[in-house]
Backbone atoms as SQL, in Angstrom:
CREATE TABLE atoms (id INTEGER PRIMARY KEY, chain TEXT, resi INTEGER, resn TEXT, atom TEXT, x REAL, y REAL, z REAL);
INSERT INTO atoms VALUES
  (1, 'A', 1, 'MET', 'N', 0.866, -0.973, 0.121),
  (2, 'A', 1, 'MET', 'CA', 0.066, 0.206, 0.104),
  (3, 'A', 1, 'MET', 'C', 0.691, 1.144, 0.063),
  (4, 'A', 2, 'GLU', 'N', 0.495, 2.026, -0.761),
  (5, 'A', 2, 'GLU', 'CA', 1.412, 3.339, -0.725),
  (6, 'A', 2, 'GLU', 'C', 1.108, 4.399, 0.163),
  (7, 'A', 3, 'ALA', 'N', 2.251, 4.919, 0.625),
  (8, 'A', 3, 'ALA', 'CA', 1.958, 5.858, 1.801),
  (9, 'A', 3, 'ALA', 'C', 1.487, 7.488, 1.291),
  (10, 'A', 4, 'LYS', 'N', 0.522, 8.047, 1.711),
  (11, 'A', 4, 'LYS', 'CA', 0.079, 9.197, 1.312),
  (12, 'A', 4, 'LYS', 'C', 1.016, 10.436, 2.087),
  (13, 'A', 5, 'ASN', 'N', 1.120, 11.259, 1.579),
  (14, 'A', 5, 'ASN', 'CA', 1.818, 12.372, 2.217),
  (15, 'A', 5, 'ASN', 'C', 0.636, 13.673, 2.266),
  (16, 'A', 6, 'VAL', 'N', 0.145, 13.483, 3.258),
  (17, 'A', 6, 'VAL', 'CA', -0.871, 14.420, 3.755),
  (18, 'A', 6, 'VAL', 'C', -0.294, 15.543, 4.605),
  (19, 'A', 7, 'GLU', 'N', -0.217, 16.868, 4.193),
  (20, 'A', 7, 'GLU', 'CA', 0.309, 18.015, 4.781),
  (21, 'A', 7, 'GLU', 'C', -1.148, 18.798, 5.017),
  (22, 'A', 8, 'ALA', 'N', -1.243, 19.590, 6.091),
  (23, 'A', 8, 'ALA', 'CA', -2.218, 20.391, 6.700),
  (24, 'A', 8, 'ALA', 'C', -2.026, 21.890, 6.018),
  (25, 'A', 9, 'ALA', 'N', -2.715, 22.236, 5.012),
  (26, 'A', 9, 'ALA', 'CA', -2.978, 23.797, 4.612),
  (27, 'A', 9, 'ALA', 'C', -3.123, 24.697, 5.428),
  (28, 'A', 10, 'MET', 'N', -2.527, 25.775, 5.204),
  (29, 'A', 10, 'MET', 'CA', -2.748, 26.925, 5.869),
  (30, 'A', 10, 'MET', 'C', -2.950, 27.990, 4.806),
  (31, 'A', 11, 'SER', 'N', -4.280, 29.031, 4.850),
  (32, 'A', 11, 'SER', 'CA', -4.225, 30.136, 4.232),
  (33, 'A', 11, 'SER', 'C', -3.430, 31.191, 4.564),
  (34, 'A', 12, 'ASP', 'N', -3.263, 31.822, 3.411),
  (35, 'A', 12, 'ASP', 'CA', -2.322, 32.977, 3.612),
  (36, 'A', 12, 'ASP', 'C', -2.686, 33.768, 4.795),
  (37, 'A', 13, 'ASP', 'N', -3.861, 34.069, 4.939),
  (38, 'A', 13, 'ASP', 'CA', -4.658, 34.970, 5.698),
  (39, 'A', 13, 'ASP', 'C', -4.034, 34.372, 7.104),
  (40, 'A', 14, 'GLU', 'N', -4.612, 33.025, 7.410),
  (41, 'A', 14, 'GLU', 'CA', -4.382, 32.250, 8.762),
  (42, 'A', 14, 'GLU', 'C', -2.645, 32.717, 8.919),
  (43, 'A', 15, 'PHE', 'N', -1.974, 32.235, 7.949),
  (44, 'A', 15, 'PHE', 'CA', -0.408, 32.508, 8.323),
  (45, 'A', 15, 'PHE', 'C', -0.056, 33.809, 8.525),
  (46, 'A', 16, 'LEU', 'N', -0.371, 34.742, 8.133),
  (47, 'A', 16, 'LEU', 'CA', 0.018, 36.238, 8.167),
  (48, 'A', 16, 'LEU', 'C', -0.964, 36.532, 9.654),
  (49, 'A', 17, 'ARG', 'N', -1.991, 36.087, 9.785),
  (50, 'A', 17, 'ARG', 'CA', -2.471, 36.292, 11.265),
  (51, 'A', 17, 'ARG', 'C', -1.684, 35.830, 12.599),
  (52, 'A', 18, 'LEU', 'N', -0.965, 34.505, 12.375),
  (53, 'A', 18, 'LEU', 'CA', -0.245, 34.035, 13.136),
  (54, 'A', 18, 'LEU', 'C', 1.362, 34.403, 13.170),
  (55, 'A', 19, 'LEU', 'N', 1.827, 34.994, 11.906),
  (56, 'A', 19, 'LEU', 'CA', 2.981, 35.723, 12.026),
  (57, 'A', 19, 'LEU', 'C', 2.865, 36.867, 12.660),
  (58, 'A', 20, 'ASP', 'N', 1.783, 37.802, 12.707),
  (59, 'A', 20, 'ASP', 'CA', 1.830, 38.909, 13.619),
  (60, 'A', 20, 'ASP', 'C', 1.625, 38.611, 15.257),
  (61, 'A', 21, 'LEU', 'N', 1.194, 37.689, 15.472),
  (62, 'A', 21, 'LEU', 'CA', 0.724, 37.227, 16.827),
  (63, 'A', 21, 'LEU', 'C', 2.130, 36.519, 17.700),
  (64, 'A', 22, 'VAL', 'N', 2.791, 36.065, 16.566),
  (65, 'A', 22, 'VAL', 'CA', 4.455, 35.559, 16.876),
  (66, 'A', 22, 'VAL', 'C', 5.186, 36.695, 17.192),
  (67, 'A', 23, 'GLN', 'N', 4.881, 37.577, 16.214),
  (68, 'A', 23, 'GLN', 'CA', 5.771, 38.778, 16.547),
  (69, 'A', 23, 'GLN', 'C', 5.301, 39.599, 17.535),
  (70, 'A', 24, 'GLN', 'N', 4.181, 39.248, 18.346),
  (71, 'A', 24, 'GLN', 'CA', 3.702, 39.911, 19.690),
  (72, 'A', 24, 'GLN', 'C', 4.159, 38.947, 20.469),
  (73, 'A', 25, 'ASN', 'N', 5.050, 38.052, 20.698),
  (74, 'A', 25, 'ASN', 'CA', 5.288, 37.166, 21.383),
  (75, 'A', 25, 'ASN', 'C', 4.248, 36.377, 22.042),
  (76, 'A', 26, 'ASP', 'N', 3.093, 35.968, 21.194),
  (77, 'A', 26, 'ASP', 'CA', 2.058, 34.989, 21.489),
  (78, 'A', 26, 'ASP', 'C', 2.870, 33.405, 21.330),
  (79, 'A', 27, 'GLU', 'N', 2.516, 32.660, 22.589),
  (80, 'A', 27, 'GLU', 'CA', 3.179, 31.461, 22.645),
  (81, 'A', 27, 'GLU', 'C', 2.199, 30.445, 21.922),
  (82, 'A', 28, 'GLN', 'N', 1.168, 30.305, 21.718),
  (83, 'A', 28, 'GLN', 'CA', -0.206, 29.622, 21.211),
  (84, 'A', 28, 'GLN', 'C', 0.425, 29.799, 19.688),
  (85, 'A', 29, 'ALA', 'N', 0.424, 31.142, 19.176),
  (86, 'A', 29, 'ALA', 'CA', 0.787, 31.075, 17.558),
  (87, 'A', 29, 'ALA', 'C', 2.176, 30.650, 17.189),
  (88, 'A', 30, 'THR', 'N', 3.163, 30.947, 18.140),
  (89, 'A', 30, 'THR', 'CA', 4.616, 30.319, 17.918),
  (90, 'A', 30, 'THR', 'C', 4.456, 28.938, 17.800),
  (91, 'A', 31, 'LEU', 'N', 3.860, 28.033, 18.513),
  (92, 'A', 31, 'LEU', 'CA', 3.736, 26.888, 18.712),
  (93, 'A', 31, 'LEU', 'C', 2.696, 26.106, 17.445),
  (94, 'A', 32, 'ALA', 'N', 1.898, 26.879, 16.667),
  (95, 'A', 32, 'ALA', 'CA', 1.325, 26.703, 15.644),
  (96, 'A', 32, 'ALA', 'C', 2.018, 27.146, 14.277),
  (97, 'A', 33, 'LEU', 'N', 2.959, 27.614, 14.431),
  (98, 'A', 33, 'LEU', 'CA', 3.634, 27.814, 13.093),
  (99, 'A', 33, 'LEU', 'C', 4.684, 26.538, 13.226),
  (100, 'A', 34, 'ILE', 'N', 5.182, 26.532, 14.460),
  (101, 'A', 34, 'ILE', 'CA', 6.251, 25.449, 14.550),
  (102, 'A', 34, 'ILE', 'C', 5.833, 24.295, 14.089),
  (103, 'A', 35, 'ARG', 'N', 4.309, 23.891, 14.856),
  (104, 'A', 35, 'ARG', 'CA', 3.997, 22.572, 14.103),
  (105, 'A', 35, 'ARG', 'C', 3.690, 22.588, 12.768),
  (106, 'A', 36, 'PHE', 'N', 3.612, 23.527, 11.942),
  (107, 'A', 36, 'PHE', 'CA', 3.039, 23.928, 10.530),
  (108, 'A', 36, 'PHE', 'C', 4.283, 23.308, 9.867),
  (109, 'A', 37, 'PHE', 'N', 5.324, 23.913, 10.400),
  (110, 'A', 37, 'PHE', 'CA', 6.745, 23.680, 9.516),
  (111, 'A', 37, 'PHE', 'C', 7.439, 22.637, 9.974),
  (112, 'A', 38, 'GLU', 'N', 7.239, 21.705, 10.959),
  (113, 'A', 38, 'GLU', 'CA', 7.845, 20.630, 11.590),
  (114, 'A', 38, 'GLU', 'C', 8.148, 19.560, 10.457),
  (115, 'A', 39, 'PRO', 'N', 6.938, 19.053, 9.846),
  (116, 'A', 39, 'PRO', 'CA', 7.177, 18.173, 8.757),
  (117, 'A', 39, 'PRO', 'C', 8.230, 18.349, 7.919),
  (118, 'A', 40, 'GLU', 'N', 8.352, 19.250, 7.399),
  (119, 'A', 40, 'GLU', 'CA', 9.245, 19.859, 6.471),
  (120, 'A', 40, 'GLU', 'C', 10.657, 20.029, 6.778),
  (121, 'A', 41, 'MET', 'N', 10.850, 20.606, 8.251),
  (122, 'A', 41, 'MET', 'CA', 12.153, 20.471, 8.708),
  (123, 'A', 41, 'MET', 'C', 12.476, 19.164, 9.076),
  (124, 'A', 42, 'LYS', 'N', 11.817, 18.294, 9.294),
  (125, 'A', 42, 'LYS', 'CA', 12.371, 16.882, 9.515),
  (126, 'A', 42, 'LYS', 'C', 12.873, 16.465, 8.524),
  (127, 'A', 43, 'ARG', 'N', 11.969, 16.275, 7.345),
  (128, 'A', 43, 'ARG', 'CA', 12.258, 15.915, 6.101),
  (129, 'A', 43, 'ARG', 'C', 13.640, 16.332, 5.688),
  (130, 'A', 44, 'ILE', 'N', 13.694, 17.797, 5.464),
  (131, 'A', 44, 'ILE', 'CA', 15.042, 18.288, 5.433),
  (132, 'A', 44, 'ILE', 'C', 16.304, 18.004, 6.545),
  (133, 'A', 45, 'SER', 'N', 15.733, 17.680, 7.544),
  (134, 'A', 45, 'SER', 'CA', 16.961, 17.191, 8.399),
  (135, 'A', 45, 'SER', 'C', 17.738, 16.182, 8.103),
  (136, 'A', 46, 'ARG', 'N', 17.261, 15.166, 7.306),
  (137, 'A', 46, 'ARG', 'CA', 17.521, 13.754, 6.885),
  (138, 'A', 46, 'ARG', 'C', 18.870, 13.927, 5.841),
  (139, 'A', 47, 'PHE', 'N', 19.086, 15.307, 5.184),
  (140, 'A', 47, 'PHE', 'CA', 20.231, 15.452, 4.452),
  (141, 'A', 47, 'PHE', 'C', 21.377, 16.169, 4.912),
  (142, 'A', 48, 'ILE', 'N', 21.264, 16.707, 6.566),
  (143, 'A', 48, 'ILE', 'CA', 22.113, 17.578, 7.123),
  (144, 'A', 48, 'ILE', 'C', 22.916, 16.524, 8.000),
  (145, 'A', 49, 'ARG', 'N', 23.918, 16.450, 8.081),
  (146, 'A', 49, 'ARG', 'CA', 25.093, 15.716, 8.845),
  (147, 'A', 49, 'ARG', 'C', 24.980, 16.056, 10.043),
  (148, 'A', 50, 'MET', 'N', 24.292, 15.916, 11.108),
  (149, 'A', 50, 'MET', 'CA', 23.953, 16.000, 12.201),
  (150, 'A', 50, 'MET', 'C', 22.850, 15.353, 12.763),
  (151, 'A', 51, 'PRO', 'N', 22.567, 15.193, 14.162),
  (152, 'A', 51, 'PRO', 'CA', 21.396, 14.300, 14.497),
  (153, 'A', 51, 'PRO', 'C', 20.369, 15.101, 14.170),
  (154, 'A', 52, 'GLN', 'N', 19.098, 14.382, 14.262),
  (155, 'A', 52, 'GLN', 'CA', 18.174, 15.234, 13.603),
  (156, 'A', 52, 'GLN', 'C', 17.537, 15.775, 14.778),
  (157, 'A', 53, 'GLU', 'N', 17.400, 15.696, 15.674),
  (158, 'A', 53, 'GLU', 'CA', 17.138, 16.529, 16.808),
  (159, 'A', 53, 'GLU', 'C', 17.787, 18.030, 16.836),
  (160, 'A', 54, 'ASP', 'N', 19.007, 17.912, 16.418),
  (161, 'A', 54, 'ASP', 'CA', 19.802, 19.115, 16.769),
  (162, 'A', 54, 'ASP', 'C', 19.561, 19.743, 15.422),
  (163, 'A', 55, 'ALA', 'N', 19.258, 19.079, 14.233),
  (164, 'A', 55, 'ALA', 'CA', 19.180, 20.142, 13.035),
  (165, 'A', 55, 'ALA', 'C', 17.747, 20.496, 13.003),
  (166, 'A', 56, 'VAL', 'N', 16.627, 19.663, 13.330),
  (167, 'A', 56, 'VAL', 'CA', 15.258, 20.392, 13.890),
  (168, 'A', 56, 'VAL', 'C', 15.581, 21.633, 14.693),
  (169, 'A', 57, 'GLN', 'N', 16.097, 21.343, 15.675),
  (170, 'A', 57, 'GLN', 'CA', 16.072, 22.711, 16.658),
  (171, 'A', 57, 'GLN', 'C', 16.723, 23.826, 16.159),
  (172, 'A', 58, 'SER', 'N', 17.887, 23.658, 15.394),
  (173, 'A', 58, 'SER', 'CA', 18.894, 24.823, 14.830),
  (174, 'A', 58, 'SER', 'C', 17.901, 25.427, 13.504),
  (175, 'A', 59, 'MET', 'N', 16.876, 24.562, 12.814),
  (176, 'A', 59, 'MET', 'CA', 16.086, 25.508, 11.598),
  (177, 'A', 59, 'MET', 'C', 15.086, 26.113, 12.585),
  (178, 'A', 60, 'THR', 'N', 14.386, 25.470, 13.862),
  (179, 'A', 60, 'THR', 'CA', 13.309, 25.955, 14.405),
  (180, 'A', 60, 'THR', 'C', 13.689, 27.586, 15.051),
  (181, 'A', 61, 'ALA', 'N', 14.892, 27.693, 15.760),
  (182, 'A', 61, 'ALA', 'CA', 15.527, 28.569, 16.133),
  (183, 'A', 61, 'ALA', 'C', 15.761, 29.741, 15.105),
  (184, 'A', 62, 'GLU', 'N', 16.349, 29.404, 13.973),
  (185, 'A', 62, 'GLU', 'CA', 16.386, 30.160, 12.731),
  (186, 'A', 62, 'GLU', 'C', 14.895, 30.750, 12.304),
  (187, 'A', 63, 'LEU', 'N', 13.974, 30.058, 12.244),
  (188, 'A', 63, 'LEU', 'CA', 12.884, 30.178, 11.567),
  (189, 'A', 63, 'LEU', 'C', 12.287, 31.365, 12.604),
  (190, 'A', 64, 'LEU', 'N', 12.328, 31.094, 13.549),
  (191, 'A', 64, 'LEU', 'CA', 11.539, 31.929, 14.733),
  (192, 'A', 64, 'LEU', 'C', 12.253, 33.197, 14.716),
  (193, 'A', 65, 'ALA', 'N', 13.869, 33.200, 14.707),
  (194, 'A', 65, 'ALA', 'CA', 14.471, 34.645, 14.713),
  (195, 'A', 65, 'ALA', 'C', 13.991, 35.546, 13.564),
  (196, 'A', 66, 'PHE', 'N', 13.831, 34.668, 12.438),
  (197, 'A', 66, 'PHE', 'CA', 13.395, 35.383, 10.890),
  (198, 'A', 66, 'PHE', 'C', 12.091, 35.724, 11.304),
  (199, 'A', 67, 'PHE', 'N', 11.293, 35.131, 11.829),
  (200, 'A', 67, 'PHE', 'CA', 9.810, 35.621, 12.144),
  (201, 'A', 67, 'PHE', 'C', 9.610, 36.861, 12.937),
  (202, 'A', 68, 'LYS', 'N', 10.468, 36.767, 14.066),
  (203, 'A', 68, 'LYS', 'CA', 10.575, 37.823, 15.014),
  (204, 'A', 68, 'LYS', 'C', 11.145, 39.248, 14.671),
  (205, 'A', 69, 'GLU', 'N', 12.025, 39.192, 13.980),
  (206, 'A', 69, 'GLU', 'CA', 12.584, 40.168, 13.106),
  (207, 'A', 69, 'GLU', 'C', 11.854, 41.010, 12.222),
  (208, 'A', 70, 'GLY', 'N', 10.469, 40.470, 11.571),
  (209, 'A', 70, 'GLY', 'CA', 9.725, 41.113, 10.846),
  (210, 'A', 70, 'GLY', 'C', 9.919, 40.935, 9.447),
  (211, 'A', 71, 'GLN', 'N', 11.119, 40.288, 9.080),
  (212, 'A', 71, 'GLN', 'CA', 11.583, 40.191, 7.613),
  (213, 'A', 71, 'GLN', 'C', 10.742, 39.708, 6.914),
  (214, 'A', 72, 'ALA', 'N', 9.681, 38.384, 7.516),
  (215, 'A', 72, 'ALA', 'CA', 8.877, 37.674, 6.336),
  (216, 'A', 72, 'ALA', 'C', 7.252, 38.550, 6.233),
  (217, 'A', 73, 'THR', 'N', 7.327, 39.869, 6.849),
  (218, 'A', 73, 'THR', 'CA', 6.038, 40.506, 6.755),
  (219, 'A', 73, 'THR', 'C', 6.159, 41.127, 5.398),
  (220, 'A', 74, 'PRO', 'N', 5.054, 41.131, 4.590),
  (221, 'A', 74, 'PRO', 'CA', 4.931, 41.515, 3.277),
  (222, 'A', 74, 'PRO', 'C', 5.028, 43.138, 3.177);
């Protein structure tokens, strides 16, 4: 049986709303964005020569720093 890659979709409006809340230090929004990107970070971490947990942690820290700097705001 073929495994299906089912990813949760997020609308642009929802993403921007969460991003705005992350920039205001909202913990729930921060967790929601981390959960949204986590499957992709785990997939990418397979190609990084370090333990998966360390790679995901590094990517998460960089992603959150990027969001909080406001660089991702349109």
